[in-house]
C-alpha positions in Angstrom: 22.7 -3.5 -17.5 20.9 -3.8 -14.2 18.6 -6.8 -13.6 15.2 -6.9 -11.8 13.9 -10.2 -10.5 10.2 -10.3 -10.6 8.7 -12.8 -8.0 5.1 -12.9 -9.1 2.5 -15.8 -9.5 0.2 -13.9 -11.9 1.7 -14.2 -15.4 -0.2 -11.2 -16.7 1.3 -8.9 -14.0 4.7 -10.4 -14.6 4.5 -9.6 -18.3 3.2 -6.1 -17.7 6.0 -5.3 -15.2 8.6 -6.9 -17.5 7.5 -4.8 -20.5 7.5 -1.5 -18.5 10.9 -2.3 -17.0 12.6 -3.3 -20.3 11.0 -0.6 -22.5 10.9 2.4 -20.1 13.6 1.5 -17.6 16.1 -0.2 -19.9 16.5 -2.9 -17.3 17.0 -6.7 -17.8 14.3 -8.8 -16.2 14.1 -12.3 -14.7 10.8 -13.9 -13.5 10.1 -16.8 -11.2 7.8 -17.8 -8.4 10.0 -20.7 -7.4 11.4 -19.8 -4.0 14.6 -22.0 -4.3 15.3 -20.2 -7.6 14.7 -16.8 -5.9 17.2 -17.7 -3.2 19.8 -19.0 -5.8 19.5 -15.8 -7.9 19.8 -13.6 -4.8 22.8 -15.4 -3.4 24.5 -15.5 -6.8 23.8 -11.7 -7.2 22.2 -12.3 -10.5 19.7 -9.5 -9.8 20.2 -6.0 -8.5 16.7 -5.7 -7.0 13.7 -7.9 -6.4 10.0 -7.0 -7.0 8.2 -9.3 -4.6 4.5 -10.1 -4.8 3.1 -10.2 -1.3 0.4 -12.9 -1.9 2.1 -15.8 -3.7 -0.6 -18.5 -4.0 1.6 -21.5 -5.0 5.0 -20.8 -3.4 6.6 -23.4 -1.1 10.0 -23.3 0.5 11.5 -26.3 2.4 8.0 -27.9 2.6 6.2 -24.8 3.9 3.8 -22.5 2.1 5.4 -19.1 2.0 4.2 -15.6 0.9 6.3 -12.6 -0.3 6.6 -11.4 3.3 8.2 -14.6 4.4 10.5 -14.8 1.4 11.6 -11.2 2.1 12.2 -12.1 5.7 14.4 -15.0 4.6 16.4 -12.8 2.2 16.8 -10.0 4.8 18.0 -12.4 7.5 20.6 -14.0 5.3 23.9 -12.0 5.5 24.6 -12.9 1.8 21.4 -11.3 0.6 20.4 -8.8 3.3 21.6 -5.8 1.4 19.7 -6.7 -1.8 16.8 -4.3 -2.2 13.4 -5.8 -2.2 10.2 -3.9 -3.1 6.9 -5.4 -2.1 4.2 -5.3 -4.8 0.7 -5.9 -3.8 -3.0 -5.3 -4.5 -3.5 -5.1 -0.7 -3.4 -1.3 -0.5 -5.7 -0.5 2.5 -4.7 2.2 5.0 -1.9 0.8 7.2 -1.0 -2.1 4.9 2.1 -0.4 3.6 3.6 0.3 7.0 2.6 -3.1 8.4 4.1 -5.0 5.4 7.3 -3.0 5.4 7.8 -3.4 9.1 7.0 -7.1 9.1 9.1 -8.0 6.0 12.0 -5.7 6.3 11.5 -4.7 2.6 13.0 -1.6 1.2 9.9 -0.3 -0.6 6.3 -0.9 -1.5 4.3 -0.4 -4.7 0.6 -1.0 -4.9 -1.1 -2.8 -7.9 -2.3 -2.0 -10.4 0.6 0.1 -11.5 -0.9 3.2 -13.1 2.1 5.6 -13.5 4.7 3.6 -15.4 7.4 6.2 -15.1 6.9 6.5 -11.4 7.2 2.7 -11.1 10.5 2.7 -13.0 11.8 5.7 -11.1 11.0 4.0 -7.7 12.8 0.8 -8.7 15.8 2.7 -10.2 16.1 4.8 -7.0 16.9 1.6 -5.0 19.4 0.1 -7.4 23.0 0.9 -6.7 24.4 3.1 -9.5 26.8 1.7 -12.1 30.4 2.4 -11.1 31.8 5.2 -13.2 
């Protein structure tokens, strides 16, 4: 079973995403907003894809406040985790935000909150996960 790591500081959002992904997507889910834990999970390949909230209010890494963009940059610049798909999830959905966030972070995808179409949400995530070997 494929695993989605949800990096989200809003527990309600994390629960909603988790329920959609397990029920509709038949995916396993992990959740954390602890940046060290995100890095460990990514480096150990304990997740097949990461859903990254852009505005993480309380996340700190190596003494610095970081947001989802910065964490994604760290993941994408590390040869061990660079190929792990990251989808940014954000309520910042103004014109131009999508392109700016994707360009700045190096992320593989972008989903705006709130998630209205649950099947589209699952399909988008599944499309970026490597298929199971036959």
